TIKE-470379 format. One line per 2 residues: number of its first residue (from 1); their letters; for each residue y, x, z of C-alpha. Coordinates in pm, whole numbers. Example, Ala and Ser with C-alpha at 12.3 -4.5 7.8 and 13.67 -1.06 7.14 Angstrom:
REM residues 2
1> AS> -450:1230:780; -106:1367:714
REM end
This chain:
REM residues 161
1> MQ> -8265:-5797:-1132; -8167:-5430:-1108
3> GL> -8534:-5329:-1123; -8581:-5538:-1436
5> IA> -8278:-5371:-1594; -8426:-5031:-1510
7> TF> -8755:-5133:-1669; -8581:-5243:-1989
9> RY> -8379:-4920:-1992; -8703:-4721:-1981
11> AL> -8863:-4935:-2247; -8568:-4877:-2478
13> FS> -8486:-4512:-2412; -8827:-4359:-2348
15> VP> -8967:-4375:-2698; -9064:-4016:-2776
17> LF> -8882:-3862:-3067; -9161:-3620:-3154
19> TL> -9529:-3614:-3058; -9661:-3858:-2806
21> PA> -9775:-3736:-2465; -10149:-3723:-2411
23> CW> -10128:-3997:-2147; -9964:-4240:-2398
25> GQ> -10292:-4314:-2571; -10471:-4397:-2248
27> TN> -10538:-4765:-2214; -10563:-4723:-1839
29> LL> -10223:-4562:-1784; -10156:-4511:-1415
31> DP> -10120:-4835:-1218; -9790:-4808:-1029
33> CK> -9925:-5047:-761; -10160:-4765:-658
35> LL> -9868:-4532:-583; -9758:-4714:-268
37> TK> -9957:-4920:-20; -9848:-5260:104
39> AE> -9823:-5115:457; -9598:-4834:332
41> AE> -9376:-5087:152; -9350:-5292:472
43> AI> -9253:-4982:672; -8987:-4886:416
45> LG> -8838:-5236:389; -8876:-5303:762
47> EP> -9058:-5634:734; -9365:-5807:586
49> VR> -9407:-5804:207; -9609:-6018:-30
51> DP> -9897:-5864:-223; -9773:-5618:-487
53> QP> -9701:-5777:-826; -9797:-5561:-1126
55> GG> -9646:-5607:-1469; -9559:-5435:-1791
57> IG> -9333:-5450:-2092; -9304:-5230:-2400
59> GV> -9534:-4953:-2277; -9381:-4952:-1929
61> KF> -9597:-5045:-1632; -9430:-5159:-1313
63> CD> -9506:-5287:-966; -9286:-5497:-741
65> YR> -9312:-5533:-365; -9102:-5821:-230
67> TV> -9041:-5931:124; -9152:-6272:240
69> KI> -8803:-6348:368; -8529:-6440:119
71> YG> -8174:-6306:170; -7859:-6491:78
73> GI> -8080:-6778:-30; -8168:-6604:-357
75> SP> -8330:-6263:-324; -8592:-6086:-115
77> YS> -8566:-5720:-27; -8779:-5529:-276
79> IH> -8927:-5206:-404; -8965:-5169:-782
81> IA> -9167:-4880:-929; -9180:-4839:-1309
83> IV> -9374:-4569:-1494; -9378:-4471:-1860
85> PE> -9513:-4170:-2051; -9227:-3938:-2147
87> QQ> -9186:-3605:-2324; -8984:-3331:-2152
89> QT> -8730:-3328:-2440; -8679:-3705:-2406
91> WE> -8621:-3666:-2033; -8370:-3388:-2099
93> AG> -8189:-3602:-2359; -8158:-3880:-2101
95> KK> -8014:-3635:-1848; -7753:-3522:-2101
97> LH> -7665:-3882:-2179; -7606:-3961:-1811
99> AK> -7479:-3620:-1698; -7153:-3755:-1552
101> EM> -7311:-4044:-1361; -7630:-3886:-1228
103> RP> -7676:-3704:-899; -7955:-3440:-904
105> VT> -8230:-3452:-641; -8439:-3153:-542
107> GI> -8790:-3141:-400; -8926:-3451:-574
109> GE> -9148:-3423:-883; -9067:-3172:-1156
111> DA> -8712:-3309:-1187; -8527:-3604:-1034
113> YF> -8188:-3767:-1010; -8013:-4074:-881
115> LL> -7853:-4291:-1148; -7671:-4603:-1033
117> DD> -7913:-4768:-787; -8230:-4595:-914
119> LD> -8411:-4274:-833; -8556:-4140:-1160
121> VF> -8835:-3881:-1135; -9006:-3675:-1406
123> VK> -9363:-3573:-1321; -9670:-3490:-1535
125> QR> -9515:-3615:-1861; -9419:-3943:-1700
127> SV> -9089:-4092:-1601; -9099:-4289:-1276
129> AI> -8809:-4518:-1182; -8779:-4628:-821
131> NV> -8542:-4903:-713; -8509:-5039:-360
133> LK> -8308:-5341:-256; -8250:-5369:120
135> DI> -7980:-5396:384; -7754:-5575:136
137> DK> -7523:-5705:409; -7481:-5378:599
139> PD> -7193:-5131:563; -7430:-4836:510
141> HA> -7619:-5018:232; -7595:-4732:-22
143> KA> -7725:-4473:228; -8012:-4700:333
145> VE> -8114:-4758:-29; -8099:-4389:-120
147> SA> -8302:-4296:188; -8560:-4566:113
149> ER> -8592:-4454:-250; -8651:-4096:-136
151> TV> -8919:-4217:104; -9090:-4418:-172
153> AQ> -9083:-4110:-398; -9220:-3879:-126
155> KA> -9518:-4111:-87; -9569:-4216:-450
157> IP> -9503:-3907:-662; -9784:-3692:-513
159> RV> -10025:-3973:-614; -9933:-3953:-984
161> Q> -10240:-3817:-1164
REM end
């Protein structure tokens, strides 16, 4: 659910205010399922995952990796990667909007920050949102999620073309 909320947030707030990025007009915008392998997703989540499930809404492309096992009877552990073309000034406007809630991250992409349960990364005129759901019943849940999102980004962001 959180990944879906992140996807809608990007669909709503990533409409460029000025000129469109060059990658916007591409009909074959980067497939986010190519940014992380199934084996990498399994290693990050710590158990087997189903085949990646691609999707898209409002110019946003996303990919979901979900574990085979269901937790709490309702939800699998998951990795959600969403990507959308974005102008630098739109990215900066989003940072200003969330300045009090975000936590900057260095060493990933051109710019990055944690906001709520997501790691948001700006790279090559694209905004990439990464959301991981795991270890929901453990006391160090937040640390595990943040670490997993960093690991996803370290593998996925260099693959953004």
